[in-house]
N, C-alpha and C positions, 0 to 999 in steps of 0.2 A: 187446069185441074183435071185429074182423072176422076170420072164420075163414080167409080167404084168406091164405096165407103169403107173398103177393107183397109185403106190407108187413112190416116187422120186428115180430115178436112174441116175447115171453119166456114160456117154459113151465117151470113148477116141477113136477118129478117127485117123487113120494113113494113109498117102499117102506116101509110101516108095520111096526113091530115093537114088542114090549113091552119089549125090553131095548135094542135098537139100531134106529133108524129111519134109513133112507137118504134123503138129499135130493140132488137134482141140478137144476141150472138151466141151460137152454140158450137161446140166441137164434136165431130162425129168420128168415132173410131170403130170400125166394124159395126156392130149393132148397138154400141154404147153411145148415148147422148150425154154430153156434159155441158152444163151451164157455164158461160163465160161472162156475159154482161147483158144487162137490159136497162132501158131508161125510157122515160116519156119526155121527148124534147118539146118543151113549151116555147112556142114561137112568140116573138114580141108583138105587141099590138101596133097598129099603124098600117102603113101602105103595104100592099102585097109584095112589091119588090124587096123591101127590107126583110119581110118574113121569109121569103124564098132564099135570100142571101144568107140569113141566119141558119136556115135548115141545111143548105148546101155546105156551109162552113163547118157546122157540127158534124155532119155525116163524113166530110172529108177527114176531119181529125179522128173520128172513130175508126174509119177505114185504115188510117195510118197506124193507129194504136193496136187494132185487133188483127189486121192483115187477113181478111176473109178471102176464101177462094171463089165464092159465088154470092150473089145477092138474090134473095127470094123476096119478092114484093107482091103485095096484094093488088089485084087488078081493080080498077075503078068500077064501081057498080053504077047502075043507072039510077040517079037520084030523082026524087020528085021535083026538087028545085034545080033547074038548069044552071043557075048562077053558082050554087054550091058545088055542083059537079064540075063546073069549069075551074073553080078555084082549087078544088081537090086535085084535078088533073095537073094544075101548075105545080102543086106541092110534089106530086108523084114524079113530074118531069125533073124537078130540082134533085130529087133523090136518085133518079135514074142517071142524071148527068154526073152526080158525084161518083156513082159506080163506074160508068163508062170512062170518065176521065182518069180513073185508077185502073183501067184495063180489066175490069171485072165483068164476067158474064152475068146476065140477069135472067132469072126465070120468074114467071108470073103465074099466080094462082088466084082463083076467085075466092071470095070469103066463104062460099059454100064448100069449095074443095078443101080449104084449110080446116074448117070446122069438122068436116066429115073425116078428115085424116086424123085429127087429134082427139076428137070427142066421140066420133062414130055416127054423128048426124049433122047434116048440113045446116040445120036451123037451130043449132045450139046457142044458148045465150052467153053473154059475156062472162058471167060467173062460172059457168061450166068450163069455158076456155081457161080462165084463171086457175081453176082447181086442177085441171089436167096438166097445165104447165108446172104447177107446184109438184104434182105427183111424178110426172115423167122426168123432170129435171132435178128431183130431190131437193126442192127448195124448202126453206123453213116457213115461209109465208107466201101468200099469193102475190105475184107481181101486179103492179098497177094495170088497169084495163088495157091501155094502149100498148104498153110494153108486153103484156101477155099475148096480145094479138100478133105482135111482131115476132115473139118467140115461137108462136104457133106457125107462122109462115115459114120460119126456119126449120122447125120440126117436120112440117109437111114436106118440104123439099128433101130432108134427110130420109124420110120414109119412101119417097119416090126413088131416091138413089138406091136404097136398100132393096126395093122391089125390082128395079132394073138389074141390080147385081144378082139377085136370086134367079131371075129369068135367064141371065147370061150363064150362070153356073149350071143351070138345068139344060142348057143348049137350046133354049126357046127364043133367043134373040142374038143379035150380032154382038 
């Protein structure tokens, strides 16, 4: 993918979770953001292996359907509960494996970076992220919380591409 957003590119955002993983897909053309798809992938109860397989399978299908150019995924935060962080890391790994098995580049952003990019402050709450996704993507209703977080990850990357393209046009980067 050419990182310059002047051509159309599709970004798949992922907010990994061990029970619910948010996914959001946007199309970027120039400075225009267009909503393509979002959902909250609810993983089955039971053993971790089965949940990871279900997540990998759903993401693989979604990648085949939407054909993204890049995957923007939220970085794991340091949780108070080490076991929760470990399980979250497994879900994140399944999501990343689905991307790399489809030859997609992966970019990572912290939750704070994502919130700052889309809301303007890194400590924004979930409702603020939902609201901004509705506004920025011209949605009629707020997306579900996890799906909104995934859309925000995609929008964050779109903004990074636009910023890099602006610097390039100004002769301030390669």
